[in-house]
C-alpha positions as CSV (number, residue, x, y, z in Angstrom):
1,M,-22.5,-26.7,33.7
2,N,-19.0,-28.1,33.3
3,G,-16.5,-25.7,31.6
4,F,-13.0,-26.2,30.2
5,E,-10.0,-24.9,32.2
6,I,-6.5,-24.1,31.3
7,V,-3.9,-24.1,34.1
8,P,-2.0,-20.8,34.5
9,G,1.5,-21.1,33.3
10,T,0.5,-23.4,30.4
11,D,2.7,-23.2,27.3
12,P,0.3,-22.4,24.5
13,I,2.5,-24.1,21.9
14,A,2.5,-27.3,23.9
15,L,-1.3,-27.0,24.4
16,F,-1.8,-26.5,20.7
17,R,0.3,-29.7,20.0
18,D,-2.0,-31.6,22.4
19,W,-5.1,-30.3,20.6
20,M,-3.5,-31.1,17.2
21,T,-2.8,-34.7,18.4
22,E,-6.5,-35.1,19.3
23,A,-7.5,-33.6,16.0
24,E,-5.3,-36.0,14.1
25,A,-7.1,-38.9,15.8
26,R,-10.6,-37.5,15.2
27,E,-10.7,-35.3,12.1
28,M,-11.4,-37.2,8.8
29,N,-9.4,-34.9,6.5
30,D,-6.5,-32.6,7.0
31,P,-6.5,-31.8,10.7
32,N,-3.6,-29.4,9.9
33,A,-5.7,-27.3,7.5
34,V,-6.0,-23.7,8.6
35,A,-7.6,-20.6,7.2
36,L,-4.7,-18.1,6.6
37,A,-5.6,-14.4,6.4
38,T,-3.2,-12.0,4.8
39,A,-3.6,-8.4,3.7
40,S,-2.2,-6.2,1.0
41,R,-0.1,-3.1,1.6
42,D,-3.3,-1.0,1.6
43,G,-5.1,-3.3,4.0
44,M,-7.3,-5.3,1.7
45,P,-7.7,-8.8,3.4
46,S,-7.8,-12.2,1.7
47,V,-8.1,-15.6,3.2
48,R,-7.5,-19.2,2.0
49,M,-6.9,-22.7,3.4
50,V,-3.3,-23.9,3.7
51,L,-1.7,-26.8,5.5
52,V,0.5,-26.2,8.5
53,K,3.4,-28.6,8.2
54,R,5.2,-28.0,11.5
55,V,4.6,-26.3,14.9
56,D,7.6,-25.7,17.1
57,E,9.2,-22.9,19.1
58,L,9.4,-20.7,16.0
59,G,5.7,-21.0,15.3
60,F,3.4,-22.3,12.6
61,A,5.2,-23.3,9.4
62,F,3.7,-23.5,5.9
63,Y,5.0,-23.5,2.4
64,S,3.9,-21.6,-0.7
65,N,4.7,-19.9,-4.0
66,A,6.1,-16.5,-3.1
67,E,4.7,-15.1,-6.3
68,S,1.1,-16.1,-5.4
69,Q,-1.3,-13.6,-3.9
70,K,-0.5,-14.7,-0.4
71,G,3.3,-14.5,-1.1
72,V,3.0,-11.0,-2.6
73,E,0.8,-9.9,0.3
74,L,3.3,-11.3,2.9
75,A,6.1,-9.5,1.2
76,E,4.2,-6.2,1.4
77,N,2.7,-6.7,4.8
78,P,4.3,-9.6,6.8
79,Q,1.5,-9.9,9.3
80,A,-1.1,-12.7,9.2
81,A,-3.7,-14.5,11.2
82,M,-4.7,-18.2,11.2
83,C,-7.8,-20.0,12.4
84,F,-7.9,-23.8,12.9
85,H,-11.4,-25.3,13.2
86,W,-11.9,-28.9,14.3
87,K,-15.6,-29.5,14.0
88,S,-15.5,-33.0,15.4
89,L,-13.9,-31.7,18.6
90,R,-16.0,-28.5,18.7
91,R,-12.8,-26.5,19.0
92,Q,-10.9,-23.8,17.3
93,V,-7.6,-22.0,17.7
94,R,-6.7,-18.6,16.4
95,A,-3.2,-17.2,16.1
96,S,-1.8,-14.0,14.8
97,G,1.6,-12.4,14.4
98,R,4.4,-11.6,12.1
99,V,5.5,-14.0,9.3
100,A,9.1,-14.6,8.3
101,E,10.6,-16.8,5.6
102,L,12.2,-20.1,6.6
103,T,15.7,-20.9,5.4
104,A,16.3,-22.2,1.9
105,E,17.5,-25.5,3.4
106,D,14.2,-25.9,5.2
107,A,12.3,-25.2,2.0
108,D,14.5,-27.7,0.1
109,E,14.0,-30.4,2.7
110,Y,10.2,-30.1,2.7
111,F,9.9,-29.6,-1.1
112,H,11.8,-32.9,-1.7
113,S,9.7,-34.8,0.9
114,R,6.6,-34.2,-1.3
115,T,5.6,-36.7,-4.0
116,R,7.1,-36.2,-7.5
117,L,3.7,-35.1,-8.9
118,S,3.3,-32.5,-6.1
119,Q,6.8,-31.2,-6.9
120,L,6.0,-31.0,-10.6
121,G,2.7,-29.3,-9.9
122,A,4.4,-26.7,-7.7
123,V,7.0,-25.9,-10.4
124,A,4.3,-25.9,-13.2
125,S,1.9,-23.6,-11.4
126,E,2.1,-19.9,-11.9
127,Q,0.0,-19.7,-8.7
128,S,-2.8,-17.1,-8.6
129,R,-2.3,-16.1,-12.3
130,V,-4.9,-16.7,-15.1
131,L,-4.7,-20.2,-16.5
132,E,-5.6,-20.7,-20.2
133,S,-6.9,-24.3,-19.6
134,R,-6.6,-27.4,-17.5
135,E,-5.0,-29.1,-20.6
136,S,-2.2,-26.4,-20.7
137,L,-1.4,-27.0,-17.0
138,E,-1.2,-30.8,-17.6
139,A,0.9,-30.4,-20.7
140,R,3.3,-28.2,-18.6
141,V,3.6,-30.9,-15.9
142,R,4.4,-33.5,-18.6
143,E,7.1,-31.2,-20.1
144,L,8.7,-30.7,-16.8
145,G,8.6,-34.4,-16.1
146,S,10.6,-35.0,-19.2
147,E,12.9,-32.1,-18.5
148,F,13.7,-33.4,-15.0
149,P,13.7,-37.2,-15.1
150,G,15.6,-37.3,-11.8
151,E,15.5,-34.8,-8.9
152,I,13.3,-31.8,-9.5
153,P,15.1,-28.6,-8.3
154,R,13.1,-26.4,-6.0
155,P,12.3,-23.1,-7.7
156,D,13.6,-20.0,-5.8
157,Y,10.0,-18.7,-5.6
158,W,8.8,-21.8,-3.7
159,K,9.4,-20.9,0.0
160,G,8.7,-21.8,3.5
161,Y,7.1,-19.4,6.0
162,V,6.6,-19.3,9.7
163,L,3.9,-17.3,11.6
164,R,5.5,-16.4,14.9
165,P,2.4,-16.0,17.1
166,E,2.0,-12.9,19.2
167,R,-1.5,-14.0,20.2
168,I,-3.1,-17.4,20.4
169,E,-6.7,-18.0,21.4
170,F,-8.2,-21.4,22.3
171,W,-12.0,-21.8,22.0
172,Q,-14.0,-24.8,23.3
173,D,-17.7,-25.1,22.5
174,G,-20.0,-24.9,25.5
175,A,-23.7,-25.6,25.9
176,G,-26.0,-22.6,25.7
177,R,-23.3,-20.6,24.1
178,L,-21.3,-20.7,27.3
179,H,-18.1,-21.3,25.3
180,D,-14.6,-21.3,27.0
181,R,-12.1,-18.9,25.5
182,F,-8.5,-18.4,26.6
183,R,-6.2,-15.8,25.0
184,F,-2.4,-15.9,25.3
185,I,-0.5,-12.8,24.6
186,R,3.3,-12.9,24.1
187,I,5.2,-10.6,26.3
188,A,8.9,-10.9,25.6
189,D,9.7,-14.6,26.2
190,T,6.6,-15.3,28.3
191,W,2.9,-15.6,27.8
192,R,0.1,-13.8,29.6
193,M,-3.2,-15.8,29.7
194,D,-6.7,-14.3,30.1
195,R,-10.1,-16.0,30.1
196,L,-12.4,-14.1,27.7
197,F,-16.2,-13.8,27.6
198,P,-17.7,-16.1,24.9
């Protein structure tokens, strides 16, 4: 029975990047897709898929409408959890911690890197609110396209967020349910690693 080992002293962010590189080579669609769980002020949880656009020393960066359900919940309760699942690799990574807003400059840069239609869609969408019809959404996109024939300004409510992980867990599938699990806990500027029972 061969298991999976992580060497003590490993940087979990560097390890995550290695796993992401493998996922990008093997996963058919959106290897950067992650289930993001947030909770309201009173603790009611909700979860949805988002795309993580960058992973660096700050943490896991994603972008969203701050007036959406996730944006409102993050304003009320700036703690969240993520779970990446790469079925083809039989791996998953869980991360949890506090979420902070990225700078307006960062949000501008990413917003303007998107396709024109994606930018128009972001501006047209009153995310998480009731929509009268698909036709009304498409009409709004056309109106905005006429209103902004050149650059589309990023709305103030469209923001970048970063989850700064306080815990990261790596899970590798094993035969007979003998999975390998390694948990990293942030302690000041270092990480403590523990192997967990599957």
